[in-house]
N, C-alpha and C positions, 0 to 999 in steps of 0.2 A: 427607683425613688422610695424612701421609706415615708410612710404616712402615720402620723400620730394625732391623737385628738385630746381635747381638754376633759379629763375624767368628769369633772363637775357638771359638764353639760348633759350627761347622762342622767342626772337627777331630774331632768325636765319631763314632763308628762309621766309621772310615776305610775299613774293608773293604768297605763299600757303595759307595764312590766313587773310591778311589784306589788306585794300584798301591803294592806295598811300597816304602818309602823315605821320604825327607824330604818333608814337605808345605809348598809354597811359598805365598806370599800369592796368587799367581795361581790356585792350585788352589782356594783358599777363595773367591776371587771368582767363578770359574766354578761352583762349587757354589751360591753365593748366587743366581746368575742363574737357577737352576733353581726357585727358591721362588715359587710363585704368589702374587701380591699384594705381594711385596716391591717397593718403588719408590724406596728410598734406602739408602745405606751410612753405617756410622760406624765408621771405621777407627782402630786404635791407632797412636799415633806416639810414639817411632820403632821400635815393635816390628814393625809390618806393612810399613813402607817407611821410607826416610830421604830427605833431600833430594837424595842421589845417584841414588836410584831413582824420585823423584817422576814424571818424564815417563814412564817405562815404566808405572808404575802407572796413571797418568791415562789412557794409551792403552788399557791393558787395560780399565779401567772403562767408558771410552766404547764400546769395541768390543762390550762385553756389554750395552750400552743401559742402564746404570745411571748413577746420579748419587751425589755425596757431599753428605750433609746436615752432618756433623760429624766431628771428630777427638776421641779421648780421649787425653790425655797419660798415658804410662806411664813413670815415673821408674825408670830401672835401679837395682837395689840397690847397684851400684857406680857412682858415689860417694854415692847418695843414701839409703842404708840408715838412716843416723842422722838423715834429715831432708833435706827439699828446701828450701822457703822458710824452715823453722825450724831449718835445721843450725846448729850453733855457729860454723863457720867461714864468713866472708863470701864467700870466693871461691866455695865450694860452693853457698852461697844464690844467688849471682848465676848460677851455671851453671844451676840450676834455672829461674830466671827466663829465661834466654836459651834454654833448650830450650822452654819454654812459648811463647816469642815466635816461635821457630822452627816450632812447630805451627800458630800463627796464620797465618803467612806460607804454610805448606804447605796449610792448609786453604783459604785463599782461592785458591790456584793450582788446587786441585781443584774449584772451583765451590762449596765449602761456605761457611757463614757462622757457624759455632759451634764453639768448642773447649771441651771438658768437661775440667775439672781435678779429678782425685781425688787429694788430697794424702795417699796411703796411709801414707807414712813420717813424716808429721809428727805427733808425739805423744809419749807417754812410757810407760814400763813400771813405774817405781818411784816411791814418794814421795821428794821431795828430788832428783830426777834432773835437773830443769832449772827454769828460770824461766818460769812461765806468762805472765807479763806480757811477758817478752823474746819468747817464741815467738809471741804474739799480735800484738805490734807488728811482728815480721818478717813475719808472715802478711799483715797489712794492707799494709806496704811492698812485698811482692811482688806482691800482686794489683793494686796501684796501678799499678806498672810495667808489668804485663801488660796491664791495661785501657787504659793510655795508648798502647801500642805500635801498636794497631790499633783505633781508636775505632768503625770501621765494623763491626768483627767482634764477635759476642757471646761472652762468656766466662762459663761456667757452673760454680759451685763444687758439686761433688758431695760430700757429707758421708756419714760412716759411723762409728759409735760406736766401733769397734775393728777390729782385724785389718788389716795384719799387727802394729801396735803394740797394746799392751794397752789403752790409751786413746788415742783420736784427739784431736788438739787441737779439731777441728771436728767434733762428734760428732751434732749434731741440727739441726733447721731453725732454732731460735732462734739458735744459735751461728752458722750459716752467715749468716742474715740480719743478725746484728750485724757481721760482717765486711763484707758488702755495704753495709750503712749507713755504716760508718766510711770505706770507700773512697770512696763517693759518686760512682762512675761510672755512667752511664747504661747502659753495655753489659756491666755485671757483675750476674749474678743467680744463682740457685740451680737445681741439677738434683735432682730428687727421685727416689731409687731406692726402689721399694716395699718390698723386703727389708731395706735399710738402715733405712728408718723403723720396720719391725717390730723390728729388733734394738734400736733406740733406744727401744723401748716407746712409739713414736708411733702414733696413729691417722693413717694416710696421708692420708685426706681432710681432716683438720684441719690436718695440716702443709701440705698443698697450699693450703689456704684462706688460711693466714698469708702464704704467698709471693704468692698471686694478689692478696691485699689490697694489696700493695706493688708489683704489676706486675713481680714478679721472678721468676716460675716460667718458667725458660728451657728446661727439659727434663724429660721424665718417662721413667724407666726401669721398664717394666712386667716383673713376674715374680710369684712367690707363694712363700710358705714358712710356717714354724711359729714364726718369730720368735726362735729360739734361736741361729741362724747365718744365713749368707748362702746360703739353700737354692737359689735361682734356679729353682724350679719353673715349670712352665707357667702361663700367666695363668689366674686364676680357679679353681685347682684345690684351694686350701685355704681361702680366704677370698673367695669369689664375691661375696657381697653388698657386702662392703666395697670390693672392686675397682670394683663398679658405682657405690658412692657416689662414689668418687674420680673416675670419669668424668663423673657428673652435676655434681660440682664444676668439672670442666674445661669442660664445656658452658656452665654458667652463668658461668664467668669468662671466656669467650672465648679460651681457650688456643690459642695460634696455632702452637704447636711441633710437633715430631715425637714419635711414640710409638716408643720404642726398647725392644726385647726383649732384657733382660739375663738370659738363662736359661742353664742348664748342662745340657744333655741329656747322659746318660751311657749309658743302655741304648736310648734312643729314636733313631729316625732323625732327625738334626737339620732335614732339609729338611721332613719331615712335621710336626715338633714346631713349627717356625716358621709353617708353614701353618696349623697348629691355633690358635697364638697370634693369628694375624691374624684368622682366621675368628671366634674367640671375642670379641676386641676389636671387630670390626665390628658383630657382634650386640649387644654390650653398649653400644656407642656409639649405635646405633639406639634401644635402649631408654632410654639415657641422655638422648638428645635429647627423648624423650616426656615423661620424668619432670622434666627441667629446667624445664619451663614449668609444673609442677604447683605452685602456690603453697601447697598444703597441706603439702607435705613440707618438714621443716626447720623448722617454726614450731609452737611448743608444747611441752608437757612430758610428754605421755603416750607410751607405747611403741607405739601403733598405726599411727604413720606407716610403720613398717617393713612392716606387713601389706599395705599398698597396693603396695609393691615386691614382696614375696612373692607377691602375687596376680599381678602382671604377669609375674613369672617362672615361677610354677608352673601358673597357671590362666589362660593368656592368652585361651583361647576363651570364658571367661566374661566376661572384660573387655570383649571385642569383640562379645559377643552383643547 
């Protein structure tokens, strides 16, 4: 399994790693290289580098012995604060499409094969603010152009129900899969963020099952939270058994992608925090591999299937006795 982490998490607790002053992408990459078990990177474009600094960034990554799995597109508030693919102005919409295509080219140049698109500014704040039909049409049109730009690259649509807009246009798994279906491109799929699913009042394993059913689960962002906001807590710290069920679904569905830790350490040493995420995920994946072959789980209507899982979690010595 490839493990990648949110590079901006490594800005946390700067006093543990950096001299006072501005923190550069190369500093964050150097800190990432200290994380035991991390074997891939997922950078933000154009936040962490631009086409002008691509070669320098690639040389730094190679010197550290790391590789790039994917890029996350981050649309600047200027000019995309009122929307990217859904902006009322055609020139601004095209600029968002062009930026996304640049990310695809940059990702390929870094050796990656996946660009994750979170259309955070595409949405609305008030009733009657915009036409939902128009915004959806332009979303489909935008993703169609992006997918056609580089058919050999995967494009993952990352949904989130709100924030920064009060309502996101694409806010849950069903809406994301509808876009994917209407575009109809083999290289367009969905990225599931665990906290985003919680915010959408989704059960993350069920959401994953919907995407796996269509062979469209292109990425998984692991974290944890309480569902009221994008908490970005360490993996398994507030909903351990549901996280385990998600990993069982990934095992059963033959998920081939990367586990990306989208967490927000504030008081924690981010290097140790990421190492803990990897350690917990590896242990849960081992257990998920055992459970995935148990045909009793997930079939039937009583509540006792979960006790089999709890037994393995809490009383492993009895299970193996």
